[in-house]
C-alpha positions as CSV (number, residue, x, y, z in Angstrom):
1,M,-201.8,-189.1,160.9
2,T,-203.1,-187.3,157.8
3,S,-201.0,-185.3,155.3
4,T,-200.8,-181.6,156.0
5,I,-200.8,-180.7,152.3
6,P,-204.3,-179.0,151.7
7,K,-206.5,-180.6,149.0
8,P,-208.0,-178.1,146.7
9,D,-211.8,-178.2,146.3
10,D,-211.9,-177.5,142.6
11,R,-209.1,-179.6,141.3
12,R,-208.5,-183.4,141.2
13,R,-205.6,-184.6,143.3
14,V,-203.4,-187.2,141.6
15,L,-200.9,-189.2,143.8
16,I,-198.0,-190.8,141.9
17,V,-195.8,-193.4,143.5
18,G,-192.3,-193.5,142.0
19,G,-190.2,-190.7,140.6
20,G,-188.5,-192.4,137.7
21,A,-189.1,-191.9,134.0
22,A,-192.7,-193.0,134.0
23,G,-193.5,-191.2,137.3
24,M,-192.1,-187.9,136.3
25,M,-193.8,-187.9,132.9
26,A,-197.1,-188.9,134.5
27,A,-196.7,-186.1,136.9
28,I,-196.0,-183.5,134.2
29,S,-198.9,-184.7,132.2
30,A,-201.4,-184.7,135.1
31,A,-200.3,-181.3,136.2
32,G,-200.6,-180.0,132.7
33,M,-204.3,-181.1,132.7
34,G,-204.9,-179.0,135.8
35,A,-204.6,-181.6,138.6
36,Q,-202.8,-181.0,141.9
37,V,-200.0,-183.6,141.7
38,L,-198.1,-185.1,144.6
39,L,-195.2,-187.3,143.5
40,F,-193.9,-189.8,146.1
41,E,-190.2,-190.8,145.7
42,R,-188.5,-193.0,148.3
43,N,-185.0,-191.8,147.3
44,D,-183.5,-188.5,148.2
45,R,-183.6,-187.5,144.5
46,L,-185.7,-188.2,141.4
47,G,-184.6,-190.4,138.5
48,K,-182.0,-192.4,140.3
49,K,-182.2,-195.3,137.9
50,L,-182.6,-193.0,134.9
51,R,-179.2,-191.4,135.8
52,I,-177.3,-194.6,135.2
53,T,-179.1,-195.9,132.0
54,G,-177.1,-196.4,128.9
55,K,-173.9,-196.4,131.0
56,G,-174.8,-192.9,132.1
57,R,-175.5,-191.7,128.6
58,C,-179.3,-192.4,128.6
59,N,-180.6,-193.9,125.3
60,V,-183.8,-191.8,125.6
61,T,-185.8,-193.3,122.7
62,N,-185.5,-194.8,119.2
63,D,-186.1,-192.8,116.1
64,C,-188.5,-195.2,114.3
65,D,-192.1,-195.3,113.4
66,L,-194.9,-197.1,115.3
67,N,-194.8,-200.4,113.5
68,E,-191.1,-200.7,113.8
69,F,-191.3,-199.8,117.4
70,L,-193.9,-202.4,118.2
71,S,-191.8,-205.1,116.4
72,N,-189.1,-204.4,119.1
73,V,-191.5,-205.2,121.9
74,P,-191.7,-209.0,122.3
75,T,-194.2,-208.9,125.3
76,N,-197.7,-207.6,124.7
77,P,-196.9,-205.1,121.9
78,R,-200.5,-204.5,120.8
79,F,-201.3,-203.2,124.3
80,L,-199.1,-200.2,123.6
81,Y,-200.6,-199.2,120.3
82,T,-202.8,-196.4,121.8
83,A,-200.0,-195.2,124.2
84,F,-197.5,-194.9,121.4
85,S,-200.1,-193.2,119.1
86,R,-200.7,-190.7,121.9
87,F,-197.0,-190.0,122.7
88,S,-194.7,-191.2,120.0
89,T,-190.9,-191.3,119.7
90,Q,-191.1,-187.9,117.9
91,D,-193.1,-186.5,120.8
92,T,-190.3,-187.6,123.2
93,K,-187.7,-186.0,121.0
94,D,-189.7,-182.8,120.8
95,F,-190.2,-182.8,124.6
96,F,-186.5,-182.9,125.4
97,E,-185.4,-180.6,122.6
98,N,-188.0,-178.0,123.8
99,A,-186.7,-178.5,127.4
100,G,-183.3,-177.5,126.3
101,V,-181.6,-180.9,125.8
102,P,-180.2,-181.2,122.2
103,L,-180.4,-184.8,121.0
104,K,-178.5,-186.9,118.5
105,T,-179.2,-190.2,116.7
106,E,-176.6,-193.0,116.5
107,R,-176.4,-196.4,115.0
108,G,-179.6,-198.4,115.2
109,K,-181.6,-195.2,115.4
110,R,-180.7,-194.9,119.1
111,V,-181.4,-191.3,120.4
112,F,-179.1,-189.8,123.1
113,P,-178.5,-186.3,124.5
114,C,-175.7,-184.6,122.6
115,S,-173.9,-184.1,125.9
116,D,-173.9,-187.9,126.6
117,R,-175.1,-187.1,130.1
118,A,-178.2,-188.9,131.5
119,G,-178.3,-186.2,134.2
120,D,-179.4,-183.7,131.5
121,I,-182.5,-185.9,130.8
122,V,-183.3,-186.1,134.5
123,S,-182.8,-182.4,135.0
124,A,-185.1,-181.6,132.1
125,L,-187.9,-183.7,133.7
126,E,-187.2,-182.2,137.1
127,R,-187.5,-178.7,135.7
128,A,-190.8,-179.6,133.9
129,C,-192.2,-181.0,137.1
130,K,-191.3,-177.8,139.0
131,T,-192.7,-175.6,136.3
132,A,-195.9,-177.6,136.3
133,G,-196.3,-177.2,140.1
134,V,-195.7,-180.8,141.0
135,T,-195.1,-181.4,144.7
136,V,-192.4,-183.9,145.4
137,I,-192.5,-185.9,148.7
138,H,-189.5,-188.0,149.6
139,E,-191.3,-190.7,151.5
140,R,-191.6,-194.4,150.9
141,V,-195.2,-195.5,150.4
142,K,-196.4,-198.5,152.3
143,S,-199.8,-199.2,150.8
144,V,-202.6,-197.8,148.6
145,R,-205.9,-196.9,150.3
146,V,-209.0,-198.3,148.6
147,E,-212.6,-197.6,149.8
148,N,-215.7,-199.0,148.1
149,G,-213.5,-200.2,145.2
150,V,-212.0,-196.8,144.6
151,A,-208.3,-195.8,145.1
152,C,-208.4,-192.8,147.4
153,G,-205.0,-192.3,148.9
154,V,-201.6,-193.7,150.0
155,V,-200.1,-194.6,153.3
156,A,-196.5,-193.8,154.0
157,F,-194.1,-195.9,156.2
158,D,-194.3,-193.2,158.8
159,G,-198.0,-193.8,159.1
160,S,-199.1,-190.6,157.4
161,V,-202.1,-190.8,155.0
162,T,-202.4,-188.7,151.9
163,E,-205.8,-188.6,150.3
164,G,-206.3,-188.2,146.6
165,D,-208.8,-188.7,143.7
166,A,-206.4,-191.1,141.8
167,V,-203.3,-193.1,142.4
168,I,-200.7,-193.9,139.7
169,L,-198.2,-196.7,140.4
170,C,-194.8,-196.1,138.7
171,T,-192.5,-198.0,141.0
172,G,-190.5,-199.9,138.3
173,G,-189.6,-203.5,138.4
174,K,-187.0,-205.4,140.4
175,S,-183.8,-204.6,138.4
176,Y,-181.2,-202.3,140.0
177,P,-182.8,-202.6,143.5
178,R,-180.3,-200.2,144.9
179,T,-182.1,-197.4,142.9
180,G,-185.4,-198.3,144.8
181,S,-186.9,-200.8,142.3
182,D,-187.2,-203.6,144.7
183,G,-190.7,-204.9,143.8
184,D,-192.9,-202.7,146.0
185,G,-195.3,-202.1,143.1
186,Y,-195.9,-205.8,142.6
187,R,-196.9,-206.1,146.2
188,F,-199.2,-203.1,145.9
189,A,-200.8,-204.5,142.8
190,E,-201.3,-208.0,144.2
191,S,-202.8,-206.6,147.4
192,L,-205.4,-204.8,145.3
193,G,-206.4,-208.0,143.4
194,H,-204.2,-207.7,140.3
195,T,-202.3,-210.6,138.8
196,V,-198.5,-210.3,138.6
197,T,-197.0,-212.5,135.9
198,A,-193.7,-214.3,136.7
199,V,-190.9,-211.8,137.1
200,A,-187.5,-212.5,135.6
201,P,-184.5,-210.6,134.4
202,S,-184.2,-209.2,130.8
203,L,-181.5,-207.3,129.0
204,V,-179.1,-209.1,131.4
205,P,-175.6,-210.7,131.0
206,L,-175.4,-214.4,130.4
207,V,-173.7,-217.0,132.5
208,C,-171.7,-219.5,130.3
209,D,-170.3,-223.0,130.9
210,G,-166.6,-223.8,130.9
211,R,-163.4,-221.7,131.4
212,L,-163.2,-220.2,127.9
213,C,-164.9,-217.0,128.8
214,S,-163.0,-216.5,132.1
215,S,-159.7,-217.0,130.3
216,M,-160.6,-214.0,128.2
217,Q,-162.1,-211.9,131.0
218,G,-162.2,-208.2,130.1
219,L,-161.7,-208.7,126.3
220,S,-164.2,-206.6,124.3
221,L,-165.0,-207.6,120.7
222,R,-166.3,-205.2,118.0
223,N,-167.8,-206.0,114.7
224,V,-168.6,-209.6,115.4
225,R,-171.8,-211.5,114.7
226,L,-173.6,-213.4,117.4
227,H,-176.0,-216.2,116.9
228,I,-178.0,-217.8,119.8
229,V,-179.1,-221.3,118.8
230,R,-181.7,-223.4,120.6
231,L,-180.1,-226.8,120.8
232,D,-183.2,-229.0,121.0
233,N,-184.4,-227.9,117.6
234,G,-181.4,-226.2,116.0
235,K,-183.2,-222.9,115.5
236,T,-181.5,-219.5,115.7
237,V,-183.5,-217.4,118.1
238,F,-181.2,-214.3,117.9
239,E,-178.8,-213.0,115.4
240,D,-177.1,-209.6,115.2
241,F,-173.9,-207.7,114.6
242,G,-172.0,-205.5,117.0
243,E,-170.1,-205.4,120.3
244,M,-169.8,-207.9,123.2
245,M,-167.4,-208.7,126.0
246,F,-166.1,-211.8,127.9
247,T,-166.3,-211.8,131.7
248,H,-165.3,-214.1,134.6
249,F,-168.9,-215.5,134.5
250,G,-169.6,-215.5,130.8
251,L,-170.8,-212.9,128.3
252,T,-172.0,-209.3,128.4
253,G,-172.2,-206.2,126.2
254,P,-174.8,-204.7,123.9
255,L,-175.2,-207.8,121.7
256,V,-175.5,-210.1,124.6
257,L,-178.0,-207.9,126.5
258,S,-180.2,-207.8,123.4
259,A,-180.0,-211.6,123.0
260,S,-181.1,-212.2,126.6
261,A,-184.5,-210.7,125.8
262,H,-185.1,-213.6,123.4
263,L,-184.4,-216.3,126.0
264,A,-187.6,-216.4,128.1
265,D,-187.3,-220.1,128.9
266,I,-183.6,-220.3,129.6
267,R,-182.1,-223.3,131.3
268,E,-178.7,-225.0,131.2
269,G,-178.1,-227.0,128.1
270,L,-180.8,-225.4,126.0
271,Y,-179.0,-222.6,124.3
272,E,-175.6,-222.0,122.8
273,A,-173.8,-218.8,121.8
274,R,-172.1,-218.9,118.4
275,I,-169.7,-216.1,117.6
276,D,-168.5,-215.3,114.1
277,L,-165.2,-213.5,114.8
278,K,-164.7,-212.6,111.2
279,P,-168.1,-211.9,109.7
280,A,-166.8,-209.9,106.8
281,L,-164.9,-212.9,105.4
282,D,-166.3,-216.2,104.1
283,E,-164.4,-219.4,104.9
284,R,-162.5,-219.4,101.5
285,V,-161.3,-215.8,101.9
286,L,-160.5,-216.3,105.6
287,D,-158.4,-219.4,104.7
288,A,-156.5,-217.3,102.2
289,R,-155.9,-214.6,104.8
290,I,-154.5,-217.2,107.2
291,L,-152.2,-218.6,104.5
292,S,-150.9,-215.1,103.9
293,D,-150.2,-214.7,107.6
294,F,-148.6,-218.1,107.8
295,E,-146.3,-217.2,104.9
296,K,-145.3,-214.0,106.7
297,Y,-144.5,-215.8,109.9
298,R,-143.7,-219.3,108.5
299,N,-140.7,-219.9,110.8
300,R,-142.5,-218.8,114.0
301,D,-144.2,-221.0,116.6
302,F,-147.9,-221.2,115.9
303,L,-148.7,-219.4,119.2
304,N,-146.6,-216.4,118.1
305,A,-148.1,-216.2,114.6
306,L,-151.6,-215.1,115.3
307,G,-151.1,-211.5,116.4
308,D,-152.5,-210.1,113.1
309,L,-155.5,-212.3,113.3
310,L,-156.7,-212.1,116.9
311,P,-156.5,-209.9,120.0
312,Q,-153.6,-210.8,122.2
313,K,-155.8,-212.0,125.0
314,M,-157.6,-214.4,122.8
315,I,-154.6,-216.1,121.2
316,E,-153.8,-218.7,123.9
317,P,-157.4,-219.8,124.5
318,F,-158.0,-220.0,120.8
319,V,-154.9,-222.2,120.3
320,K,-156.1,-224.6,123.0
321,L,-159.6,-224.6,121.4
322,C,-158.1,-225.6,118.0
323,G,-156.1,-228.4,119.5
324,I,-152.9,-227.4,117.7
325,D,-149.5,-227.6,119.4
326,P,-148.7,-224.0,120.3
327,R,-144.9,-224.6,119.6
328,K,-145.5,-226.2,116.3
329,K,-143.8,-224.2,113.4
330,V,-146.3,-222.4,111.3
331,H,-145.0,-224.0,108.1
332,S,-145.9,-227.4,109.6
333,V,-149.5,-226.6,110.3
334,T,-151.6,-229.0,108.2
335,R,-154.6,-228.3,106.0
336,E,-156.8,-230.1,108.5
337,E,-155.6,-228.0,111.4
338,R,-156.1,-224.8,109.3
339,D,-159.7,-225.9,108.6
340,R,-160.2,-226.2,112.4
341,M,-158.9,-222.7,112.8
342,V,-161.3,-221.4,110.1
343,K,-164.3,-223.2,111.7
344,S,-163.5,-221.8,115.2
345,L,-163.0,-218.3,113.9
346,K,-166.4,-218.5,112.1
347,C,-168.2,-220.3,114.9
348,L,-166.8,-219.9,118.4
349,C,-169.3,-222.0,120.4
350,I,-170.1,-221.2,124.0
351,P,-172.8,-223.1,126.0
352,I,-175.1,-220.9,128.0
353,K,-176.1,-221.8,131.6
354,G,-178.5,-219.0,132.5
355,F,-178.9,-215.4,133.4
356,R,-177.0,-213.2,135.9
357,P,-179.1,-212.2,138.9
358,I,-182.1,-209.8,138.4
359,D,-180.3,-207.0,140.2
360,E,-177.9,-206.9,137.3
361,A,-180.6,-206.7,134.7
362,I,-181.5,-203.5,132.9
363,I,-185.2,-204.3,133.0
364,T,-187.6,-206.8,134.4
365,R,-189.6,-209.2,132.3
366,G,-193.1,-209.8,133.7
367,G,-195.3,-207.6,135.9
368,V,-198.9,-206.5,136.3
369,C,-201.1,-208.4,133.8
370,V,-202.1,-206.1,131.0
371,K,-205.4,-207.8,130.6
372,E,-206.4,-206.2,133.8
373,V,-205.4,-202.7,132.6
374,D,-207.2,-200.5,130.1
375,P,-204.7,-199.7,127.3
376,K,-206.5,-196.4,126.5
377,T,-206.1,-195.0,130.0
378,M,-203.6,-197.3,131.8
379,G,-206.4,-197.5,134.4
380,S,-207.1,-200.6,136.4
381,R,-210.1,-202.7,135.4
382,L,-210.4,-203.9,139.0
383,V,-210.0,-200.8,141.1
384,S,-211.4,-197.4,140.0
385,G,-209.0,-194.5,140.3
386,L,-205.9,-196.8,140.1
387,Y,-203.4,-196.5,137.2
388,F,-200.1,-198.1,136.2
389,A,-197.2,-196.9,134.1
390,G,-193.7,-198.0,133.1
391,E,-191.8,-201.2,133.9
392,L,-194.3,-202.3,136.6
393,L,-196.5,-203.5,133.7
394,D,-195.9,-206.8,131.9
395,L,-194.1,-205.1,129.0
396,D,-190.5,-205.3,128.0
397,A,-188.6,-204.5,124.8
398,Y,-185.2,-204.9,123.3
399,T,-182.3,-202.5,123.8
400,G,-182.2,-199.3,121.8
401,G,-184.3,-196.8,123.8
402,F,-187.6,-198.8,123.5
403,N,-188.1,-199.4,127.2
404,L,-187.7,-195.8,128.2
405,Q,-190.2,-194.8,125.5
406,I,-192.6,-197.3,127.0
407,A,-192.2,-195.5,130.3
408,F,-192.7,-192.1,128.8
409,S,-195.7,-193.1,126.7
410,T,-197.6,-195.0,129.4
411,G,-196.7,-192.2,131.9
412,V,-198.3,-189.6,129.6
413,V,-201.5,-191.7,129.1
414,A,-201.8,-192.5,132.8
415,G,-201.2,-189.0,134.0
416,T,-203.7,-187.5,131.5
417,A,-206.4,-190.1,132.3
418,A,-205.9,-189.8,136.1
419,A,-206.2,-186.0,135.9
420,C,-209.4,-186.1,133.9
421,G,-211.0,-189.0,135.8
422,E,-211.1,-191.2,132.8
């Protein structure tokens, strides 16, 4: 069964598999170059994963220059040099502003829609697709057709075949599989001879050892400093200041998700989280602060004298951690016990066991080997007429809008190249 959509004689037909951030931007770019574009999306609507990014707010990019951007891409950053040069963070901002979505820049140069609605970003991309004449087909693709080493069509699960002059794979990784990112693209790539590097979660919550985290489940901390230390050599592999949260399994929140991107070889016993609960105070000043509180509550039990120092949910676990009798009168707390308090406040140590499952990750680490892809076109070096864009490639970055920018930039390059037959 062949597709009933007529193929024009005078225009290239570009087939795009995956209607997420990369796929829609590739479609807009290809159509803008004069190609007939057919965008295949397995879900009943486009941008399903994009709608939930940034807790529904959509951190669309990061307002930084090229060099700073590449420094936030730990995996294969140089591969992206041409793509970012062709479609920069400023280009992304201009695109959405011109599409009627006002943007704002927040802490860490993170760029969001002023409305704080990811749906506004998706709607802008949908409108641009429609205006450009992109045809959206809500079918799941089963395979890519290749004849004589050239990608020439796609086969849907209903058996229908759609012919084309180029195929762009924008299927995403394996994170959030409920949105359709279940690894189809890796299967397509491998079936066509491409190498797919080991796939693992990134920007993902951390599973921690012991009951300390579960005893504080649901507690969010702001303005804390997190260090992740590698125990076999004592080196700090991540350090930053911000927000995090305790859960029944361990740790999550912006700081923790960022930290996870630095733990490629994670295994139990290798890493430890160290939280500075009072980063604005050195140990001497913190001790003076504690003494002031103790004078204020000198006749109370120790357990009932920490309300000015700690969140209520943390007090009981902290007292146990310090090994101080909770019913001991504050005026009886010794200097040694106070020192233990200070050390625990400045360095709350939590052993890390591993990552949460990949379906809870924001992005996927690993993917199609970039050595087999031309960075100037995103075209396959193995199969003519085949292109890749977005999370499917072995590229990942830290939190802050960097990963969506990768999707947009590679999508623009792939769409333009496919339309021009580069």
